[in-house]
ZAVO-394114 format. One record per residue: x, y, z of N, C-alpha, C, CB in turn. Coordinates in steps of 0.02 Angstrom, whole numbers, plus 50000, padded with zeros to 5 digits. Glycine has a CB too. Example, Ala and Ser with C-alpha at 12.3 -4.5 7.8 and 13.67 -1.06 7.14 Angstrom:
2
NODE	50660	49716	50390	50615	49775	50390	50660	49835	50390	50565	49776	50452
NODE	50642	49888	50354	50684	49947	50357	50645	50002	50394	50704	49970	50286
// end
This chain:
267
NODE	50963	49687	50657	50911	49705	50608	50855	49654	50608	50942	49711	50537
NODE	50793	49678	50609	50736	49633	50603	50717	49627	50529	50676	49659	50644
NODE	50674	49579	50513	50654	49569	50443	50605	49623	50420	50623	49501	50435
NODE	50552	49635	50460	50499	49682	50439	50491	49738	50489	50433	49644	50431
NODE	50487	49799	50463	50466	49857	50503	50396	49875	50480	50516	49918	50495
NODE	50347	49867	50525	50277	49879	50508	50255	49944	50539	50232	49820	50532
NODE	50235	49991	50496	50219	50059	50518	50144	50069	50519	50253	50110	50472
NODE	50119	50095	50575	50049	50114	50582	50047	50187	50603	50012	50068	50636
NODE	50015	50229	50563	50010	50300	50582	49938	50314	50605	50029	50347	50521
NODE	49931	50361	50650	49865	50373	50678	49859	50443	50708	49848	50320	50732
NODE	49798	50464	50717	49781	50525	50754	49710	50516	50782	49786	50589	50709
NODE	49705	50509	50847	49642	50497	50881	49602	50441	50847	49600	50561	50882
NODE	49631	50381	50842	49599	50327	50803	49548	50285	50841	49651	50283	50776
NODE	49544	50295	50907	49498	50254	50946	49519	50181	50947	49427	50260	50918
NODE	49471	50135	50945	49485	50064	50950	49519	50036	50888	49421	50026	50962
NODE	49517	50074	50832	49548	50048	50771	49623	50035	50779	49537	50098	50714
NODE	49656	50076	50818	49728	50067	50827	49743	50000	50860	49758	50124	50869
NODE	49708	49985	50914	49719	49922	50949	49703	49863	50903	49677	49918	51013
NODE	49649	49868	50864	49630	49814	50818	49686	49801	50767	49564	49832	50781
NODE	49713	49854	50739	49766	49847	50689	49829	49817	50720	49782	49914	50657
NODE	49850	49843	50777	49910	49819	50809	49903	49746	50831	49928	49863	50870
NODE	49845	49728	50856	49835	49658	50877	49836	49610	50818	49769	49652	50915
NODE	49816	49633	50759	49820	49590	50700	49893	49577	50682	49783	49621	50641
NODE	49937	49624	50698	50009	49613	50686	50038	49567	50740	50046	49681	50686
NODE	50021	49580	50802	50048	49540	50856	50025	49467	50851	50026	49569	50923
NODE	49970	49454	50816	49944	49386	50808	49978	49346	50754	49872	49389	50795
NODE	50027	49375	50719	50061	49340	50664	50103	49281	50690	50105	49388	50625
NODE	50102	49227	50652	50142	49168	50671	50216	49180	50660	50119	49107	50632
NODE	50234	49225	50614	50304	49243	50602	50319	49304	50645	50318	49258	50526
NODE	50373	49301	50684	50382	49351	50736	50440	49399	50728	50389	49319	50798
NODE	50478	49395	50672	50537	49438	50665	50517	49505	50635	50591	49403	50621
NODE	50488	49547	50676	50466	49612	50653	50466	49662	50711	50396	49607	50622
NODE	50460	49725	50693	50448	49778	50741	50386	49817	50718	50509	49826	50748
NODE	50352	49848	50765	50294	49889	50750	50310	49961	50770	50229	49864	50787
NODE	50306	50006	50721	50316	50077	50735	50249	50112	50731	50368	50109	50686
NODE	50225	50136	50787	50163	50174	50790	50182	50248	50789	50120	50156	50853
NODE	50167	50281	50734	50179	50353	50728	50114	50389	50743	50207	50373	50657
NODE	50111	50422	50801	50051	50455	50824	50058	50530	50820	50034	50434	50896
NODE	50009	50563	50791	50011	50636	50783	49985	50673	50843	49971	50656	50723
NODE	50003	50650	50903	49984	50682	50967	49910	50672	50982	49999	50758	50964
NODE	49889	50609	50981	49819	50592	50998	49803	50610	51070	49807	50517	50986
NODE	49739	50626	51081	49717	50643	51149	49659	50597	51170	49695	50717	51153
NODE	49647	50543	51132	49589	50499	51147	49608	50438	51188	49557	50477	51083
NODE	49670	50432	51211	49691	50376	51252	49706	50313	51213	49640	50361	51302
NODE	49702	50315	51147	49711	50254	51107	49782	50227	51111	49694	50268	51034
NODE	49832	50271	51112	49901	50249	51115	49916	50218	51183	49950	50307	51101
NODE	49891	50248	51235	49902	50222	51302	49870	50154	51312	49875	50271	51355
NODE	49820	50138	51272	49784	50074	51279	49816	50017	51239	49713	50082	51257
NODE	49872	50030	51206	49904	49978	51167	49931	49922	51212	49962	50008	51126
NODE	49933	49861	51186	49962	49806	51225	50035	49819	51241	49954	49739	51188
NODE	50059	49790	51295	50130	49796	51312	50168	49741	51275	50142	49791	51389
NODE	50212	49762	51231	50252	49715	51192	50316	49750	51171	50212	49688	51130
NODE	50373	49718	51181	50437	49749	51167	50449	49764	51094	50491	49705	51191
NODE	50408	49735	51050	50416	49748	50978	50381	49812	50956	50389	49689	50938
NODE	50344	49844	51001	50308	49905	50984	50349	49966	51004	50238	49907	51018
NODE	50360	50011	50957	50391	50075	50972	50341	50130	50952	50459	50084	50934
NODE	50330	50177	50997	50282	50231	50985	50320	50296	50977	50230	50236	51043
NODE	50303	50333	50923	50331	50400	50913	50273	50449	50912	50372	50404	50846
NODE	50274	50497	50957	50221	50548	50960	50251	50615	50941	50189	50550	51030
NODE	50227	50640	50884	50253	50703	50857	50202	50731	50808	50322	50693	50823
NODE	50196	50796	50807	50150	50827	50758	50177	50816	50687	50142	50903	50773
NODE	50131	50812	50640	50150	50802	50570	50104	50842	50526	50149	50727	50551
NODE	50120	50842	50461	50081	50880	50412	50036	50835	50370	50127	50920	50367
NODE	50014	50780	50399	49969	50735	50364	49996	50665	50361	49956	50761	50294
NODE	49958	50620	50331	49974	50549	50333	50041	50533	50301	49920	50509	50299
NODE	50057	50565	50244	50120	50548	50210	50180	50576	50247	50119	50575	50139
NODE	50173	50633	50278	50227	50659	50320	50238	50613	50379	50211	50730	50344
NODE	50183	50588	50409	50188	50542	50465	50223	50477	50443	50119	50526	50493
NODE	50206	50452	50384	50237	50391	50358	50312	50402	50346	50203	50369	50293
NODE	50330	50461	50321	50401	50477	50312	50438	50479	50378	50409	50543	50275
NODE	50408	50511	50428	50440	50515	50493	50454	50446	50521	50396	50555	50542
NODE	50405	50402	50516	50414	50334	50542	50465	50295	50502	50347	50297	50541
NODE	50464	50303	50435	50512	50267	50392	50584	50286	50409	50497	50282	50319
NODE	50594	50346	50433	50661	50368	50453	50687	50334	50516	50662	50441	50462
NODE	50644	50296	50550	50664	50264	50613	50667	50188	50609	50615	50284	50667
NODE	50656	50160	50550	50650	50087	50545	50717	50052	50556	50621	50067	50478
NODE	50712	49991	50580	50771	49948	50590	50766	49885	50547	50778	49930	50663
NODE	50714	49879	50508	50702	49818	50471	50730	49819	50401	50629	49806	50467
NODE	50732	49760	50371	50755	49752	50302	50701	49774	50253	50775	49679	50288
NODE	50638	49763	50272	50581	49782	50230	50534	49826	50270	50545	49720	50204
NODE	50503	49873	50235	50456	49920	50267	50386	49907	50240	50478	49994	50254
NODE	50338	49904	50286	50269	49892	50266	50225	49941	50305	50247	49819	50280
NODE	50177	49971	50270	50131	50020	50300	50061	49989	50305	50129	50086	50259
NODE	50036	49981	50365	49969	49955	50377	49927	50012	50406	49970	49893	50424
NODE	49879	50036	50368	49839	50092	50391	49800	50074	50454	49791	50114	50337
NODE	49791	50122	50497	49751	50112	50557	49679	50098	50536	49755	50175	50604
NODE	49652	50040	50558	49586	50018	50536	49590	49959	50489	49549	50074	50503
NODE	49648	49949	50457	49659	49890	50415	49693	49836	50458	49702	49908	50352
NODE	49688	49774	50435	49718	49718	50472	49749	49669	50423	49665	49682	50516
NODE	49796	49628	50447	49821	49574	50406	49764	49524	50394	49882	49539	50441
NODE	49764	49494	50334	49708	49451	50315	49702	49389	50360	49716	49429	50244
NODE	49758	49360	50379	49757	49304	50426	49822	49301	50464	49744	49236	50388
NODE	49829	49252	50507	49887	49249	50552	49952	49230	50517	49874	49199	50607
NODE	49947	49203	50456	50007	49178	50422	50032	49223	50367	49991	49110	50393
NODE	50008	49285	50363	50028	49329	50308	50104	49339	50306	49993	49397	50314
NODE	50134	49359	50361	50206	49372	50360	50245	49309	50345	50228	49402	50427
NODE	50223	49252	50369	50256	49189	50353	50253	49174	50279	50224	49131	50393
NODE	50195	49187	50248	50189	49177	50176	50232	49225	50137	50116	49184	50155
NODE	50232	49288	50158	50273	49339	50124	50347	49320	50129	50261	49408	50155
NODE	50370	49300	50187	50440	49280	50195	50456	49221	50149	50455	49262	50269
NODE	50410	49174	50143	50420	49117	50099	50426	49138	50026	50364	49067	50108
NODE	50384	49185	50006	50387	49210	49937	50453	49247	49924	50328	49256	49923
NODE	50475	49285	49972	50539	49321	49965	50597	49273	49957	50550	49366	50025
NODE	50595	49217	49992	50650	49169	49989	50655	49134	49922	50643	49118	50044
NODE	50600	49135	49883	50601	49104	49817	50640	49145	49767	50530	49094	49792
NODE	50650	49209	49781	50685	49252	49735	50760	49252	49750	50657	49324	49737
NODE	50801	49244	49699	50873	49245	49709	50896	49316	49725	50909	49219	49646
NODE	50947	49321	49767	50971	49386	49788	50939	49408	49852	50959	49437	49733
NODE	50962	49465	49878	50938	49487	49943	50874	49529	49940	50991	49527	49978
NODE	50855	49551	49880	50791	49585	49873	50788	49655	49901	50739	49546	49904
NODE	50847	49686	49915	50844	49751	49948	50817	49806	49902	50913	49771	49972
NODE	50822	49797	49836	50793	49846	49790	50730	49817	49757	50846	49866	49735
NODE	50687	49790	49799	50625	49760	49774	50564	49790	49810	50626	49684	49783
NODE	50509	49790	49773	50443	49798	49805	50408	49731	49795	50402	49858	49773
NODE	50397	49696	49850	50359	49634	49848	50286	49652	49862	50386	49581	49900
NODE	50241	49632	49818	50172	49653	49826	50124	49595	49813	50155	49712	49780
NODE	50066	49597	49847	50016	49546	49839	49947	49576	49826	50013	49502	49901
NODE	49895	49542	49850	49826	49565	49840	49798	49589	49906	49783	49507	49812
NODE	49741	49624	49902	49706	49645	49963	49633	49621	49960	49709	49722	49971
NODE	49603	49619	50019	49532	49603	50025	49496	49668	50044	49518	49547	50078
NODE	49448	49687	50003	49411	49750	50014	49348	49737	50054	49394	49785	49946
NODE	49346	49762	50115	49290	49746	50159	49225	49779	50136	49306	49769	50229
NODE	49228	49836	50102	49167	49869	50079	49128	49826	50029	49184	49937	50048
NODE	49165	49792	49985	49132	49751	49933	49135	49677	49949	49163	49763	49866
NODE	49176	49658	49998	49184	49587	50014	49221	49548	49961	49117	49556	50025
NODE	49266	49581	49924	49300	49549	49868	49376	49553	49874	49278	49581	49803
NODE	49408	49501	49847	49480	49503	49839	49497	49547	49779	49510	49431	49830
NODE	49541	49595	49788	49562	49639	49734	49631	49618	49711	49562	49714	49757
NODE	49635	49590	49651	49698	49564	49625	49743	49620	49601	49685	49514	49569
NODE	49807	49614	49615	49857	49659	49587	49883	49631	49522	49914	49671	49637
NODE	49907	49675	49478	49936	49655	49415	49999	49614	49428	49951	49717	49371
NODE	50002	49550	49407	50061	49509	49423	50122	49523	49380	50043	49437	49415
NODE	50115	49566	49330	50172	49582	49286	50173	49657	49275	50167	49544	49218
NODE	50217	49692	49310	50217	49764	49308	50258	49790	49249	50245	49792	49373
NODE	50231	49839	49213	50266	49873	49159	50243	49946	49158	50252	49838	49090
NODE	50264	49984	49107	50247	50055	49106	50172	50066	49105	50279	50088	49045
NODE	50137	50027	49064	50064	50036	49061	50032	50015	49127	50034	49995	49003
NODE	50058	49963	49158	50033	49943	49224	50042	49999	49274	50068	49881	49248
NODE	50098	50034	49270	50110	50091	49315	50060	50147	49301	50182	50117	49307
NODE	50042	50156	49238	49994	50209	49221	49925	50193	49248	49991	50219	49145
NODE	49903	50131	49239	49833	50117	49252	49818	50092	49323	49809	50067	49204
NODE	49865	50054	49354	49845	50021	49415	49904	49992	49452	49795	49966	49399
NODE	49933	50029	49499	49985	50000	49541	49953	49975	49605	50041	50053	49557
NODE	49983	49926	49639	49954	49902	49701	49955	49955	49755	49992	49841	49726
NODE	49904	49957	49797	49902	50005	49852	49957	49988	49903	49832	50006	49886
NODE	49975	50036	49944	50031	50024	49989	50017	49970	50041	50050	50088	50024
NODE	49953	49955	50055	49937	49901	50101	49955	49833	50073	49863	49903	50119
NODE	49970	49830	50008	49989	49767	49976	50064	49761	49967	49955	49760	49909
NODE	50103	49813	49985	50174	49818	49964	50222	49814	50023	50185	49883	49927
NODE	50275	49775	50014	50331	49772	50060	50392	49802	50023	50346	49698	50085
NODE	50416	49859	50047	50470	49896	50013	50537	49878	50043	50458	49971	50018
NODE	50587	49866	50001	50655	49864	50027	50671	49929	50062	50706	49850	49971
NODE	50697	49924	50123	50706	49985	50164	50752	50035	50130	50734	49966	50232
NODE	50798	50011	50089	50844	50057	50054	50806	50105	50009	50895	50017	50013
NODE	50750	50082	49979	50710	50125	49936	50679	50182	49975	50656	50085	49901
NODE	50656	50167	50036	50626	50219	50077	50679	50268	50102	50589	50188	50137
NODE	50741	50244	50112	50794	50289	50133	50814	50336	50077	50855	50250	50157
NODE	50811	50312	50015	50831	50353	49958	50779	50405	49940	50845	50309	49899
NODE	50716	50388	49948	50662	50436	49932	50600	50420	49973	50646	50434	49856
NODE	50577	50469	50009	50515	50461	50045	50456	50482	50002	50516	50502	50110
NODE	50398	50487	50034	50338	50509	49999	50340	50585	49990	50274	50488	50038
NODE	50321	50607	49931	50319	50679	49916	50254	50707	49946	50322	50692	49838
NODE	50261	50745	50001	50202	50769	50036	50167	50826	50000	50220	50790	50107
NODE	50195	50846	49943	50159	50894	49901	50097	50863	49869	50204	50920	49847
NODE	50094	50796	49868	50035	50760	49843	49994	50738	49903	50055	50699	49799
NODE	49932	50761	49906	49890	50746	49965	49859	50677	49962	49836	50798	49971
NODE	49847	50651	49901	49810	50588	49893	49853	50534	49861	49748	50599	49851
NODE	49898	50554	49816	49932	50506	49773	50008	50501	49786	49921	50523	49701
NODE	50030	50520	49845	50102	50517	49859	50128	50446	49857	50116	50548	49927
NODE	50089	50397	49877	50112	50327	49874	50116	50304	49801	50065	50282	49914
NODE	50071	50328	49758	50075	50313	49687	50139	50342	49657	50012	50340	49650
NODE	50152	50405	49672	50212	50438	49646	50275	50401	49670	50215	50511	49668
NODE	50274	50379	49731	50332	50344	49759	50343	50277	49723	50323	50332	49835
NODE	50289	50240	49709	50295	50176	49673	50326	50188	49604	50225	50142	49667
NODE	50301	50240	49569	50328	50254	49503	50402	50272	49506	50289	50310	49469
NODE	50421	50311	49557	50492	50327	49563	50533	50264	49574	50504	50377	49621
NODE	50511	50221	49620	50548	50159	49635	50556	50117	49572	50511	50119	49689
NODE	50502	50108	49535	50502	50061	49478	50534	50092	49416	50432	50039	49463
NODE	50519	50155	49401	50541	50186	49339	50607	50224	49345	50488	50232	49314
NODE	50625	50246	49406	50686	50285	49414	50735	50253	49463	50669	50355	49437
NODE	50708	50220	49513	50750	50195	49567	50779	50126	49556	50712	50194	49630
NODE	50764	50096	49499	50792	50030	49484	50764	49973	49524	50865	50032	49493
NODE	50704	49982	49552	50674	49929	49594	50639	49877	49550	50624	49959	49643
NODE	50643	49814	49571	50604	49761	49541	50537	49757	49578	50642	49693	49544
NODE	50483	49750	49540	50417	49740	49569	50400	49666	49564	50363	49785	49533
NODE	50396	49633	49621	50389	49560	49623	50321	49542	49652	50447	49528	49665
NODE	50280	49510	49611	50213	49491	49633	50215	49428	49677	50167	49480	49573
NODE	50175	49428	49730	50166	49370	49773	50093	49351	49773	50192	49385	49846
NODE	50075	49288	49760	50005	49267	49763	49981	49259	49836	49996	49201	49725
NODE	49983	49314	49871	49967	49315	49943	49913	49368	49955	50030	49329	49986
NODE	49862	49351	49992	49812	49400	50013	49838	49433	50076	49741	49366	50025
NODE	49861	49494	50069	49900	49526	50122	49857	49557	50176	49945	49578	50092
NODE	49811	49602	50157	49776	49642	50207	49702	49648	50191	49806	49711	50212
NODE	49663	49655	50244	49592	49673	50237	49588	49749	50241	49548	49639	50293
NODE	49568	49778	50186	49569	49850	50177	49501	49879	50197	49586	49870	50105
NODE	49502	49927	50243	49440	49955	50269	49401	49993	50216	49454	50000	50328
NODE	49436	50035	50177	49403	50074	50125	49364	50133	50154	49356	50030	50084
NODE	49341	50176	50109	49300	50233	50129	49338	50287	50164	49246	50210	50172
NODE	49405	50288	50154	49446	50336	50190	49455	50402	50156	49512	50306	50203
NODE	49509	50436	50175	49523	50505	50153	49523	50511	50078	49590	50527	50181
NODE	49556	50465	50043	49565	50472	49971	49502	50456	49931	49621	50428	49947
NODE	49450	50432	49965	49391	50409	49929	49331	50455	49936	49373	50341	49952
NODE	49340	50514	49965	49286	50563	49965	49279	50591	49894	49300	50620	50016
NODE	49221	50621	49881	49208	50647	49814	49259	50700	49795	49138	50677	49809
NODE	49274	50745	49842	49322	50798	49828	49391	50769	49814	49326	50846	49887
NODE	49412	50720	49853	49479	50694	49845	49485	50646	49786	49500	50659	49907
NODE	49431	50619	49762	49434	50581	49699	49451	50628	49642	49367	50545	49685
NODE	49424	50688	49642	49442	50738	49591	49516	50757	49598	49397	50801	49596
NODE	49538	50767	49660	49608	50784	49672	49653	50727	49650	49619	50802	49746
NODE	49630	50665	49662	49669	50607	49642	49680	50606	49567	49633	50543	49664
NODE	49628	50621	49529	49634	50622	49456	49684	50676	49434	49566	50635	49423
NODE	49681	50734	49467	49727	50789	49450	49799	50769	49465	49709	50853	49490
NODE	49810	50740	49524	49878	50720	49543	49904	50664	49497	49879	50697	49615
NODE	49859	50619	49477	49880	50567	49430	49908	50597	49366	49820	50520	49414
NODE	49873	50647	49339	49897	50678	49278	49966	50710	49288	49846	50732	49254
NODE	49975	50744	49344	50039	50775	49358	50095	50724	49365	50034	50817	49421
NODE	50080	50670	49399	50132	50620	49413	50154	50583	49350	50108	50571	49465
NODE	50105	50561	49310	50126	50525	49249	50163	50572	49202	50064	50495	49213
NODE	50148	50637	49205	50185	50685	49165	50258	50690	49185	50153	50752	49169
NODE	50273	50674	49249	50342	50676	49273	50381	50615	49251	50343	50680	49348
NODE	50348	50558	49246	50384	50494	49236	50374	50463	49167	50361	50445	49288
NODE	50329	50490	49127	50316	50460	49062	50317	50513	49008	50248	50424	49062
NODE	50333	50493	48947	50334	50540	48891	50263	50559	48871	50372	50509	48831
NODE	50258	50613	48833	50192	50634	48808	50161	50580	48764	50197	50700	48770
NODE	50203	50547	48724	50177	50494	48682	50149	50436	48721	50232	50469	48636
NODE	50183	50417	48775	50158	50364	48818	50091	50384	48849	50209	50347	48872
NODE	50089	50444	48877	50029	50466	48911	49970	50468	48862	50039	50535	48943
NODE	49981	50494	48802	49927	50497	48752	49903	50427	48735	49952	50533	48689
NODE	49949	50381	48724	49930	50313	48707	49891	50279	48763	49991	50272	48689
NODE	49916	50286	48824	49884	50252	48880	49816	50282	48896	49929	50256	48942
NODE	49808	50349	48888	49742	50379	48899	49693	50353	48847	49747	50457	48895
NODE	49716	50346	48785	49672	50320	48732	49650	50249	48748	49707	50322	48664
NODE	49697	50208	48770	49680	50139	48788	49629	50137	48845	49743	50099	48808
NODE	49640	50179	48895	49594	50180	48952	49524	50202	48930	49620	50227	49007
NODE	49521	50252	48885	49456	50275	48861	49421	50220	48821	49464	50338	48818
NODE	49458	50187	48778	49429	50135	48736	49406	50074	48776	49479	50113	48683
NODE	49438	50063	48833	49419	50005	48874	49372	50026	48931	49481	49972	48903
NODE	49343	50085	48926	49290	50107	48972	49313	50107	49045	49228	50063	48964
NODE	49369	50139	49058	49397	50140	49125	49349	50167	49178	49460	50180	49125
NODE	49313	50223	49166	49266	50248	49218	49212	50197	49235	49234	50312	49196
NODE	49187	50162	49184	49136	50111	49197	49165	50054	49238	49107	50084	49131
NODE	49227	50034	49222	49258	49979	49259	49270	49998	49332	49324	49959	49226
NODE	49288	50061	49343	49297	50084	49412	49232	50080	49451	49324	50156	49413
NODE	49177	50100	49418	49111	50096	49451	49093	50023	49465	49057	50128	49407
NODE	49105	49979	49418	49089	49908	49428	49129	49878	49486	49103	49868	49364
NODE	49192	49899	49492	49234	49872	49545	49212	49895	49614	49306	49893	49534
NODE	49183	49955	49618	49163	49982	49683	49091	49969	49702	49175	50054	49683
NODE	49053	49938	49657	48982	49924	49670	48975	49855	49701	48941	49930	49605
NODE	48940	49852	49757	48934	49788	49792	48900	49734	49751	48896	49798	49854
NODE	48857	49753	49705	48821	49704	49664	48864	49674	49609	48759	49735	49634
NODE	48908	49716	49581	48947	49694	49523	49020	49679	49538	48943	49747	49470
NODE	49043	49696	49599	49114	49690	49614	49139	49618	49608	49127	49716	49685
NODE	49098	49570	49629	49121	49500	49627	49137	49478	49555	49069	49453	49658
NODE	49090	49490	49510	49101	49470	49440	49159	49509	49410	49037	49482	49399
NODE	49163	49574	49425	49217	49615	49397	49285	49589	49420	49209	49688	49417
NODE	49293	49577	49485	49358	49555	49510	49375	49484	49488	49359	49559	49586
NODE	49324	49442	49477	49336	49375	49450	49364	49379	49379	49271	49333	49451
NODE	49333	49421	49338	49357	49430	49269	49426	49461	49268	49308	49473	49228
NODE	49436	49512	49310	49501	49546	49315	49556	49497	49334	49498	49604	49365
NODE	49543	49455	49384	49592	49406	49405	49610	49357	49349	49567	49368	49464
NODE	49559	49336	49311	49571	49290	49255	49616	49323	49203	49504	49269	49223
NODE	49602	49386	49186	49641	49421	49136	49713	49431	49159	49610	49488	49120
NODE	49721	49449	49223	49789	49458	49249	49829	49393	49244	49787	49483	49322
NODE	49797	49337	49262	49832	49273	49260	49852	49253	49189	49790	49219	49291
NODE	49816	49280	49140	49833	49267	49070	49881	49319	49041	49770	49264	49029
NODE	49901	49366	49084	49949	49417	49062	49920	49473	49021	50003	49385	49024
NODE	49855	49485	49028	49820	49537	48991	49815	49600	49032	49751	49514	48968
// end
């Protein structure tokens, strides 16, 4: 068994696939495997991958990104599963070494844990802090994206991503792990990945779909009283305005600085 199974899914990704895989191969910590799940690309990108025994390629048709992620997760040999989107990269060469160090600080084997850190958003040039203390309200308002999360492989074996959700399947999966699956969510002060942004879930149409799926998912995992209370809090704290501030290149730096300060104070 290896320590980390790193999954990259793709379909005709061009040079982005090689860039992502090379950022993994450049890690100073080497106990990992790379699973490239390809949806039958015809652009030569898979054939252009570096030759390395740690890379396994699976070429099979799928029903979208979450189905592809599930297919790959079913083949892992690692203790922890990590999904790095094609086009995203590890923030620096020591990410896996830092993550392993953070994991060793926690007592126990961590098999029912989600270890998560922060990401760097290339569109705004800002570090996006994750909530260091996860609770029900944290699950409602802001869970870390999957590029920040290392899942105990047992969690992925027990439940994959629900492909009925086109945009928010990773959100639904996090809520299941934390609220139903008995997983501990453990924050690591590590900048994990440089996130490309501007992808499938961020189109105008899919932002609307994201909001719809969010409502459906919280209805599955939270009581009506919780949902009512959390919606009221979000409205009173001007959540739509904060989302705009976070995504605007002019205001993102100040917003993320304030957000990081509040998180460190447990707010």
